[in-house]
Structure formats: structure tokens, C-alpha cells
N, C-alpha and C positions, 0 to 999 in steps of 0.2 A: 591511323595517317600512313603514307603509301612512297615506299622509294622507287624510287626510277635509278637508270640507267642511261646519259645522255652521252655522247664521245665528247672528246677533247675540243674541239672546234663549235661544238655550240655551245658547250657551255661555256667557253670564255667569251662566245657574244650574248649568250642571256647576263653573267657579269660583268660586262662594258654598260648592257642596256641598264642593267639593273642600277650598277653607278651614275649614267645619268638622268637614268628618272629619282635617282635617291632612295630607293628601296630593295628590301633583304630581297636576293637571290631567291628567298622560299617564297616571298611573297609578288613577284613580280611572275614568277613557274606559275604558282596558285592563280592568279587571275590573267593567264594565257589559257591555261588547259582548260579556269572555268569558262573561259569567250570560245575555246576550242568546240566544247561540249556544248554550249548555247548553237551554236554556227551547227553545228553535225546534227544536234537535234533537229532545227529547223529545217533543214535539208532534207531530214524524214521524214516530216509533218508535209511537205512540198511534193515529195516522192508518191505520198499515201497518196496526196490528194490529185495527180494526174491520175492515177492508180482508174478509182474512182472515178474521174471524167473517162477515161477511156475506157470504162467497164462500163457507161450508160446510168451510174449513181449521183444523182445531179436533182436539185430543186431548180423548175423554170425559174425564172424575176419575176413574170406576173404571180406566181404564187408566194413567192418568199417575199414580195413589198406586202399583199396581201394578208401575209400571217405579222409583220413587223406592224402595219397599221392598226390591225387589235390588240396589241397589246394594249394591258392600259383599262380596257372600256370592258364594260360588261360581258360585252359581248365575242371575249378572246378566243380564240378558234385556237387546236390544238399545232403542231408544226405538220407541214404540208410533207408527205412521204415522198423519198428521194422513187426516182421511178428510173 
């Protein structure tokens, strides 16, 4: 369990929205926090991917397609290295 402090204006907005949605304040706050955490995790993954691209840590399309086409065959190959 975690306890957080929020200002009165935000608390009133949260209470009003919870009432409109027919949810408890605790339930709604948990859902909102979970959604925000998921968004922030995605933003972090995108930032890491952009850094990889900028640093040249990528796999070419042809190499990736060839690897994917090998899946499930007797000649399945190892994943192509990032160059």
C-alpha cells in the first residue's frame, strides 16, 4: 500500500470523476497511476530505441526479412547482428 498527498483541487477533481464513473476514488486513482506508468514505460522504450538508431545499432530490412522467413524451417538461422 502506498499513500500519496495531492492538493485539494486535484482531490476534488478525482472525487468528481470517480463519482461520474461510479468508481471508488482508490480504484480510479490506481487505474490512472497504472495507465501513467504504462505510458512512461513506453516513452522510455521509445527513447532507448531512438538512441539505438542514432548510434547505428540497427538491423537492415533485408537481413531481418531473411531471418524471419527462416523461422520454423529446417534451415532456421540465428538473428542478424546489429551493425
